[in-house]
N, CA and C of each residue as an Amber inpcrd file, in Angstrom:
protein
   339
 -62.2230000 -77.4250000 -29.4600000 -63.3380000 -76.8530000 -30.1880000
 -63.6920000 -77.7930000 -31.3340000 -64.7970000 -78.4500000 -31.2680000
 -65.1480000 -79.4340000 -32.2940000 -65.3800000 -78.8570000 -33.6910000
 -66.2550000 -77.8940000 -33.8420000 -66.5590000 -77.3260000 -35.1530000
 -66.3230000 -75.8280000 -35.1400000 -65.9250000 -75.3000000 -36.2940000
 -65.7170000 -73.8680000 -36.4440000 -66.3600000 -73.4010000 -37.7430000
 -66.6550000 -72.1240000 -37.7700000 -67.1960000 -71.4970000 -38.9750000
 -66.1180000 -70.5600000 -39.5020000 -65.7670000 -70.7150000 -40.7660000
 -64.6510000 -69.9640000 -41.3450000 -65.1220000 -68.8500000 -42.2830000
 -64.1800000 -68.2930000 -42.9780000 -64.3620000 -67.1200000 -43.8280000
 -65.5330000 -67.1740000 -44.8140000 -65.8500000 -68.3080000 -45.4370000
 -66.9550000 -68.2960000 -46.4030000 -68.3040000 -67.8230000 -45.8310000
 -68.4420000 -67.8190000 -44.5080000 -69.6850000 -67.3600000 -43.8790000
 -69.7820000 -65.8340000 -43.8160000 -68.6390000 -65.1590000 -43.8870000
 -68.6460000 -63.6970000 -43.7450000 -69.5480000 -63.0670000 -44.8050000
 -70.4460000 -62.2370000 -44.3510000 -71.4170000 -61.5040000 -45.1690000
 -72.4550000 -62.4020000 -45.8450000 -72.5040000 -63.6790000 -45.4740000
 -73.5050000 -64.5960000 -46.0230000 -74.5110000 -64.9530000 -44.9330000
 -74.0480000 -65.5410000 -43.8580000 -74.8620000 -65.9480000 -42.7010000
 -76.2140000 -66.5440000 -43.1020000 -76.1820000 -67.6350000 -43.8130000
 -77.3930000 -68.3210000 -44.2730000 -78.2770000 -68.7840000 -43.1110000
 -77.7060000 -69.1680000 -42.0040000 -78.3810000 -69.5860000 -40.7730000
 -79.0230000 -70.9790000 -40.8330000 -78.8300000 -71.7270000 -41.9110000
 -79.3470000 -73.1010000 -41.9510000 -78.7520000 -73.9150000 -40.8140000
 -77.4990000 -73.6370000 -40.4990000 -76.8180000 -74.3560000 -39.4170000
 -77.4830000 -74.0980000 -38.0700000 -77.9540000 -72.8880000 -37.8680000
 -78.6200000 -72.5250000 -36.6120000 -79.8650000 -73.3930000 -36.4240000
 -80.6130000 -73.5840000 -37.4930000 -81.8330000 -74.3980000 -37.4330000
 -81.5330000 -75.8620000 -37.1280000 -80.3810000 -76.3600000 -37.5600000
 -80.0180000 -77.7670000 -37.3740000 -79.3590000 -78.0600000 -36.0320000
 -78.7890000 -77.0640000 -35.4010000 -78.0210000 -77.2840000 -34.1700000
 -78.9340000 -77.7000000 -33.0170000 -78.7380000 -78.9040000 -32.4650000
 -79.6180000 -79.3810000 -31.3990000 -79.3470000 -78.7490000 -30.0300000
 -78.2110000 -78.0490000 -29.8860000 -77.8860000 -77.4610000 -28.5800000
 -77.8070000 -75.9320000 -28.6230000 -78.2080000 -75.3100000 -29.7250000
 -78.2810000 -73.8530000 -29.8190000 -76.9420000 -73.1840000 -29.5120000
 -75.8630000 -73.6970000 -30.1040000 -74.5220000 -73.1710000 -29.8010000
 -73.9300000 -72.3030000 -30.9000000 -74.7480000 -71.8930000 -31.8750000
 -74.2490000 -71.0540000 -32.9660000 -74.7800000 -69.6350000 -32.7670000
 -73.8260000 -68.7180000 -32.5650000 -74.1410000 -67.3380000 -32.2160000
 -73.9340000 -66.4210000 -33.4070000 -74.7190000 -65.3500000 -33.4590000
 -74.6940000 -64.4380000 -34.5890000 -73.9240000 -63.1580000 -34.2650000
 -72.8570000 -62.9320000 -35.0240000 -72.1330000 -61.6720000 -34.9380000
 -72.7650000 -60.6950000 -35.9140000 -72.0570000 -59.6460000 -36.2690000
 -72.5820000 -58.6790000 -37.2250000 -72.4650000 -59.1710000 -38.6660000
 -71.3710000 -59.8950000 -38.9580000 -71.1180000 -60.3290000 -40.3380000
 -70.9230000 -61.8250000 -40.4870000 -70.8750000 -62.5560000 -39.3870000
 -70.5420000 -63.9850000 -39.4330000 -71.1580000 -64.6940000 -38.2320000
 -71.3230000 -65.9950000 -38.3660000 -71.7890000 -66.8410000 -37.2650000
 -70.5880000 -67.4960000 -36.5970000 -70.7410000 -67.8320000 -35.3120000
 -69.6560000 -68.4210000 -34.5230000 -70.2040000 -69.5830000 -33.6950000
 -69.4380000 -70.6610000 -33.5730000 -69.8400000 -71.8250000 -32.7880000
 -69.1330000 -71.7750000 -31.4370000 -69.9110000 -71.8970000 -30.3680000
 -69.3260000 -71.9060000 -29.0270000 -68.5210000 -73.1840000 -28.8300000
 -67.2260000 -73.0530000 -28.5210000 -66.4050000 -74.2470000 -28.3250000
 -66.7640000 -75.0060000 -27.0540000 -67.4190000 -74.3640000 -26.1250000
 -67.8140000 -75.0030000 -24.8730000 -69.1610000 -75.7050000 -25.0220000
 -70.0720000 -75.1000000 -25.7460000 -71.4260000 -75.6340000 -25.8720000
 -71.5950000 -76.6680000 -26.9840000 -70.7320000 -76.6440000 -28.0030000
 -70.8290000 -77.5820000 -29.1190000 -70.5980000 -79.0120000 -28.6360000
 -71.4580000 -79.9200000 -29.0590000 -71.3420000 -81.3270000 -28.6540000
 -70.7160000 -82.1940000 -29.7490000 -70.1900000 -81.5650000 -30.7880000
 -69.4790000 -82.2720000 -31.8450000 -70.3720000 -83.2620000 -32.6020000
 -71.6370000 -82.9040000 -32.7770000 -72.5610000 -83.8170000 -33.4600000
 -72.4440000 -83.7450000 -34.9780000 -72.0160000 -82.5880000 -35.5090000
 -71.8410000 -82.4400000 -36.9430000 -73.0960000 -82.1130000 -37.7240000
 -74.2160000 -81.8740000 -37.0650000 -75.4580000 -81.5860000 -37.7790000
 -75.3770000 -80.3100000 -38.6090000 -74.5710000 -79.3740000 -38.1810000
 -74.4680000 -78.0860000 -38.8640000 -73.6910000 -78.1580000 -40.1820000
 -72.7000000 -79.0040000 -40.2280000 -71.7740000 -79.0300000 -41.3620000
 -72.4390000 -79.2870000 -42.7170000 -73.2540000 -80.3260000 -42.8770000
 -73.7830000 -80.6140000 -44.2130000 -74.8230000 -79.6170000 -44.7140000
 -75.4140000 -78.8070000 -43.8360000 -76.4470000 -77.8730000 -44.2820000
 -75.9060000 -76.5030000 -44.6680000 -74.6250000 -76.2610000 -44.4360000
 -74.0310000 -74.9630000 -44.7750000 -73.8700000 -74.8470000 -46.2900000
 -74.5720000 -73.9150000 -46.9240000 -74.5120000 -73.8190000 -48.3830000
 -73.1830000 -73.3090000 -48.9320000 -72.3630000 -72.6840000 -48.0700000
 -71.0690000 -72.1670000 -48.5350000 -69.8960000 -72.9790000 -47.9850000
 -70.2040000 -74.1060000 -47.3620000 -69.2020000 -75.0310000 -46.8180000
 -68.1970000 -74.3240000 -45.9050000 -68.7270000 -73.4830000 -45.0180000
 -67.8860000 -72.7230000 -44.0910000 -67.6180000 -73.4810000 -42.7950000
 -68.3280000 -74.5690000 -42.5460000 -68.2350000 -75.2720000 -41.2650000
 -67.4430000 -76.5670000 -41.4180000 -66.4490000 -76.7320000 -40.5290000
 -65.6670000 -77.9680000 -40.4920000 -65.2150000 -78.2250000 -39.0600000
 -64.7500000 -79.4390000 -38.8360000 -64.1440000 -79.7360000 -37.5390000
 -62.8560000 -78.9270000 -37.4300000 -62.5190000 -78.5230000 -36.2180000
 -61.3400000 -77.6710000 -36.0360000 -60.0680000 -78.3100000 -36.5710000
 -59.9590000 -79.6070000 -36.4710000 -58.7450000 -80.2920000 -36.9290000
 -58.7550000 -80.5710000 -38.4330000 -59.8280000 -80.1970000 -39.1250000
 -59.9110000 -80.4280000 -40.5670000 -60.0930000 -79.1330000 -41.3590000
 -59.8380000 -78.0040000 -40.7220000 -60.0090000 -76.7140000 -41.3850000
 -59.0030000 -76.5730000 -42.5150000 -59.4610000 -76.0770000 -43.6320000
 -58.6140000 -75.7980000 -44.7800000 -57.4810000 -74.8720000 -44.3220000
 -56.2410000 -75.1470000 -44.7110000 -55.1120000 -74.3270000 -44.2560000
 -55.3080000 -72.8170000 -44.4460000 -55.9860000 -72.4230000 -45.5040000
 -56.1850000 -70.9880000 -45.7340000 -57.1340000 -70.3540000 -44.7120000
 -57.8720000 -71.1790000 -43.9630000 -58.8140000 -70.6630000 -42.9760000
 -58.4120000 -70.9840000 -41.5350000 -57.1780000 -71.4360000 -41.3170000
 -56.7420000 -71.8340000 -39.9740000 -56.8780000 -70.7300000 -38.9350000
 -56.7360000 -69.4900000 -39.3300000 -56.8710000 -68.3740000 -38.3800000
 -58.2580000 -68.3400000 -37.7530000 -59.2330000 -68.9170000 -38.4130000
 -60.6020000 -68.8970000 -37.9000000 -60.8200000 -69.8690000 -36.7420000
 -59.9320000 -70.8220000 -36.5560000 -60.0700000 -71.7450000 -35.4250000
 -59.9350000 -70.9590000 -34.1180000 -58.8300000 -70.2410000 -33.9580000
 -58.6470000 -69.4330000 -32.7500000 -59.5960000 -68.2470000 -32.7200000
 -59.8700000 -67.6790000 -33.8790000 -60.7540000 -66.5240000 -33.9390000
 -62.1630000 -66.8760000 -33.4640000 -62.6290000 -68.0660000 -33.8150000
 -63.9470000 -68.5090000 -33.3720000 -64.0080000 -68.5350000 -31.8400000
 -62.9580000 -68.9970000 -31.1950000 -62.9100000 -69.0300000 -29.7320000
 -62.8460000 -67.6220000 -29.1500000 -62.0930000 -66.7220000 -29.8190000
 -61.9790000 -65.3380000 -29.3340000 -63.3200000 -64.6180000 -29.3000000
 -64.2380000 -65.0020000 -30.1700000 -65.5670000 -64.3810000 -30.1610000
 -66.2120000 -64.5190000 -28.7830000 -65.9200000 -65.5950000 -28.1020000
 -66.5290000 -65.8630000 -26.7980000 -65.6700000 -65.4000000 -25.6190000
 -64.3660000 -65.2370000 -25.8210000 -63.4800000 -64.9010000 -24.7030000
 -63.0240000 -63.4460000 -24.6790000 -62.9980000 -62.7770000 -25.8160000
 -62.5560000 -61.3810000 -25.8670000 -63.7420000 -60.4330000 -25.7210000
 -63.4760000 -59.2300000 -25.2720000 -64.5140000 -58.2010000 -25.2350000
 -64.6290000 -57.6470000 -26.6510000 -65.7860000 -57.8050000 -27.2460000
 -66.0190000 -57.3600000 -28.6200000 -66.3920000 -55.8810000 -28.6380000
 -66.1790000 -55.2040000 -29.7640000 -66.5320000 -53.7860000 -29.8620000
 -67.9930000 -53.5360000 -29.4660000 -68.1830000 -52.5090000 -28.6450000
 -69.5330000 -52.1380000 -28.2260000 -70.0840000 -52.9530000 -27.0660000
 -69.2830000 -53.8730000 -26.5310000 -69.7360000 -54.7080000 -25.4170000
 -68.8620000 -54.4380000 -24.1950000 -69.4280000 -54.5910000 -23.0240000
 -68.7020000 -54.3470000 -21.7760000 -67.9620000 -55.5760000 -21.2740000
 -68.3850000 -56.7520000 -21.7270000 -67.7690000 -57.9970000 -21.2740000
 -67.8290000 -59.0350000 -22.3780000 -67.0210000 -60.0930000 -22.2570000
 -67.0520000 -61.1520000 -23.2770000 -68.4210000 -61.8380000 -23.3410000
 -68.7080000 -62.4430000 -24.4770000 -69.9490000 -63.2170000 -24.6340000
 -69.9480000 -64.3690000 -23.6330000 -68.7980000 -65.0210000 -23.4630000
 -68.6880000 -66.1240000 -22.5080000 -69.4650000 -67.3420000 -22.9650000
 -70.0450000 -68.0370000 -22.0160000 -70.8210000 -69.2520000 -22.2810000
 -72.2280000 -69.0800000 -21.7170000 -73.0890000 -68.3600000 -22.4470000
 -74.4180000 -68.0550000 -21.9120000 -75.4020000 -69.2270000 -21.8960000
 -75.0440000 -70.3440000 -22.5130000 -75.9280000 -71.5050000 -22.4670000
 -76.9560000 -71.5570000 -23.5700000 -76.7070000 -70.8860000 -24.6560000
 -77.6120000 -70.9450000 -25.7970000 -77.7480000 -69.6050000 -26.4870000
 -77.6540000 -69.6210000 -27.7920000 -77.7140000 -68.3910000 -28.5770000
 -79.0720000 -67.7080000 -28.4910000 -80.1310000 -68.4840000 -28.4030000
 -81.4640000 -67.8820000 -28.3550000 -81.6570000 -67.0390000 -27.0910000
 -80.9460000 -67.3780000 -26.0340000 -81.1090000 -66.6310000 -24.7870000
 -80.4870000 -65.2390000 -24.8590000 -79.5430000 -65.0200000 -25.7750000
 -78.9010000 -63.7100000 -25.8900000 -79.2410000 -62.9750000 -27.1840000
 -79.7200000 -63.6780000 -28.1880000 -80.0340000 -63.0480000 -29.4640000
 -78.7780000 -62.6950000 -30.2420000 -78.9490000 -61.9060000 -31.2740000
 -77.8180000 -61.5010000 -32.1120000 -76.8600000 -60.6400000 -31.2980000
 -75.5830000 -60.9480000 -31.3880000 -74.5690000 -60.1960000 -30.6570000
 -74.2950000 -58.8620000 -31.3540000 -74.3170000 -58.8490000 -32.6780000
 -74.1550000 -57.6080000 -33.4230000 -72.7410000 -57.0650000 -33.4730000
 -71.7550000 -57.8700000 -33.1210000 -70.3470000 -57.4760000 -33.1750000
 -69.5380000 -58.6800000 -33.6280000 -68.3590000 -58.4070000 -34.1440000
 -67.4860000 -59.4720000 -34.6120000 -66.0920000 -59.3080000 -34.0310000
 -65.3070000 -60.3480000 -34.1790000 -63.8970000 -60.2890000 -33.8160000
 -63.1900000 -59.3510000 -34.7960000 -61.9910000 -58.9500000 -34.4530000
 -61.2400000 -58.0500000 -35.3280000 -60.9780000 -58.6890000 -36.6930000
 -60.6700000 -59.9880000 -36.7120000 -60.3990000 -60.6840000 -37.9770000
 -61.5750000 -60.5480000 -38.9320000 -62.7740000 -60.7150000 -38.4360000
 -63.9660000 -60.6490000 -39.2750000 -64.3580000 -59.2020000 -39.5550000
 -64.3180000 -58.3610000 -38.5560000 -64.7220000 -56.9560000 -38.7180000
 -63.8670000 -56.2240000 -39.7480000 -62.5960000 -56.5870000 -39.8360000
 -61.7020000 -55.8990000 -40.7800000 -61.5670000 -56.6290000 -42.1170000
 -62.2800000 -57.7270000 -42.2640000 -62.2280000 -58.5000000 -43.5100000
 -62.8850000 -57.6970000 -44.6410000 -62.2680000 -57.7400000 -45.7840000
 -62.8150000 -57.0550000 -46.9710000 -64.2290000 -57.5790000 -47.2290000
 -65.1990000 -56.6990000 -47.4640000 -66.5790000 -57.1480000 -47.7280000
 -66.6520000 -58.1530000 -48.8750000 -67.5140000 -59.1710000 -48.6940000
 -67.7120000 -60.2150000 -49.7130000 -68.7370000 -59.7240000 -50.7300000
 -68.5280000 -60.1020000 -51.9540000 -69.4900000 -59.8810000 -53.0140000
 -69.9570000 -58.5110000 -53.1110000
């Protein structure tokens, strides 16, 4: 998984990264954005535009946010609350729209601000 979005995105979801992503691989949960590990081409366009510095390469994630590396992948592989099947690899976030659900790590996170 080249890039991941970590905790600073929770309850912020600025979406500047979505506008910069050339392959439409950033999906919207209820409280946070997630990068598809299969669709991401590791270009890095999303990282510098994130105003809360939530995006990094998976191998450079701040130790306090390491849980978000696997959690980002679980968004696509696990069945999320209110859904009948995993998000999977739909081939672009615009084709599915906002997912409206989050992983357990994000859903149970204390509200920001």
